[in-house]
N, C-alpha and C positions, 0 to 999 in steps of 0.2 A: 157722485152728488148730483141731484136734480135741481136745476135753477130755471125757474119760469118767471117771466116778467111781462108787464104791459103798462102803457102810459094811461093814467087815470084822469078823467075830468078835463075841464077847460085849461087847467094849469099844466097838463102833460106830465104829471108826477109819476115817476117810475115806481110801481108796486111790484114787489118780488114775492115769490113763493119758493121756499127752500126746503129740500127734503134729502134724506140720505139715499133714497131710491124711490121707485114708483110704488104705488099701492101701499103707502105707509104713512107715518106721521109727518107733519110739516110745520113750519112757522111761516107767518105772513109778515112782510116788512113794509111799512109805510102805505097803508091803504088810504089813498087820497080821495078826492071828490068823486062821488058816485061810483066807488070801487066795489061795493058789496056784491052786486050781481055778477060782475066779472070774476071776482074771487070765487064766488060760489060755482061758477061755470068751470073754472080751472080745477077746483077741487073735485068736482063731480067727474069731469072728463078723465082725470088721472087717478081717481080713487084714493085721494089723499085725505088725511084726517088732521085737522089743525090742532096744535097744542098751545099756541100763543101767537099774539100779535106784538111785533117789536117795532119801535119807533126810533128813527135816527135823530129826530129833534121835534120841537113842538109847533113849528109853523103849520098853519091851518091847511095848506095844500098837501101836507103829508099826514095829517091826523083827521081829516074831515069825516072819514067813515069808521074811525076806530071804535067809537061807542056803539053804533048800531051793529057793526060786524062782530064785536066781542059778545054782545048780547045774543045775537043769532047763533053764534058758534059755541057759546058757553066757555070762553077761554079768557085768560088774563091778558092785559096789555102791559108791556114793559116800556118805561120811559125814564130818563134821568130826572131826579127830583127838581133840578133847577128849571126845567121846562114844563113841569107838570101843570102849572097854573094856566098855561096857554090852552089847555084842553077846554076850559070853561070861559077864558077871557082871551080869545085869539088876538085881539088888538094889542095885548101886552107885548107881543113879539113883533109888531109892525110899526112902520113910521107913522108919525102923527097925521100925515096927509094921505094915508092909505084910504081909498074910497070905501066908505062904510057899506055901500050897496053890494060890494063883492062878497061880503060876509053873510048876506042873506041866505038862510037855509043851513048855516053851520050849526051843528047840534048843540054846542055849548054845554056839553055834559061829559062826565067821566064814565068809562066802563065800570061795572060793578066791582071788578077786581083790577086794581092797578098795582103793579109791583115795581119798586124802584131799581133802576140800573146802578151798579157800582161804578166808581170812577175807573177802576181797572179790575178785571176778573174774568173768570170762565163760567159760562152758563151752559149746561147740557140740557138741550131741549130737542124733542123729536129725534133723538138719536144723533144730534149734531153737537159738536163742541164749538161753541161760539165765544170768541174772545171779545170782550167789551173794552173799548178805549175811549175814555172821555176826551173829547176834542173840541173845546170851546172856541168861539170866535165868530162863527155864523150865528149861533145863539149860545147862551151860557151853558145849556145842557146838551149841546150837540155831542153825538157819539159816532164812532165808526165801529163796525163789526168785522172781524176777520175769522175765516174758517179755512181749515186745511183738510184735504182729502188725498192722501198719498202725495204725489208730486204736484197736484193741482191745488191752488190757493185762491181764495176770494177775499176781496176787501170791499165792503159797502160803506160809502162815504157820505150818503145823504146829499145835502147841498154844499158841503164843505169843500169838495173837490170834484170837478166835472171834467169831461174829456177835453175841454178847451181852456182849462185853467182853474184857479181857485174860485170858489163861490163868492157871492156878494156878502158883505158884512155891513149892514146898515143899522143906524140907530133906531131905537134906544138899546138894542140888545147885542149888536154886532161890534166886533173890533177886528179890523183887518190884520193888525200886527199879531194879535193872539191867534187868529185863524191860520196865518202863515206858519207860526211856530207849531201849532197843533198838527198840521198836515205834514210838516217836515219830520216831526217826532214819530207820527204814526207810520208814514211811508218809508222812513229811513231804513229800517231793517228788512223791508219786504224785497223779495226778488223782483227783478224787472218784469218777469213773465206773469206775475200775479194779476189775475183778472180784477179789474176795478169796475164795480157796479155803482154808478152815480145816481143821484136823485132825479136828474133830468138828462135827457139826451142819450147818446149811444154808449155802449160798453167800450171800455178801453183797457189798457194795462198800466201798471204802476210805472213801467219804464217809459211809456209814451208821455206821461205827465210829469216825470221827475224834473224836467227842465223848468216847470212852473214854480217849483218849490225853493 
């Protein structure tokens, strides 16, 4: 499995490109602020062909580039229905005192094709079997994605679980108790050596963060 990533925009949101191998189809996960050119460069350098953009949740720092990127690539976006409204109303997922100026330039539009993620289920995209796990708490529609490639396993957790602990759960959409329960449920059956790809910061393993759960 090929895993490529880079921090996007002023928020440093991790955008990932996942593929079964080089020179083939791929999926893009969480294209944040000003991510389009960087995604284009990664795809061109590796000869990858995108089939979908997948979102871990609806916060604007993870969805900023989804509409223009999907339009350019001609691919659908996948998001949980409970977070879909944030694509056009980003403030719906933010505290009331969040500075409005930070949202200047946010597209406030949906891609032409938006496909709902299930609460639990398997999606086969770009030759990858991607398990979807609804993991509310950071936002109502937060999800985690798990993938298996032989003995190698990946878990993408968005902002729900980072290398230094559980993510923030702020009002009006977050609930810290629900978040803790979601991450315990999602991580519980994973092997300690499972690679954890968070929404911000460095890569870690499930074993390294298990003590936070």
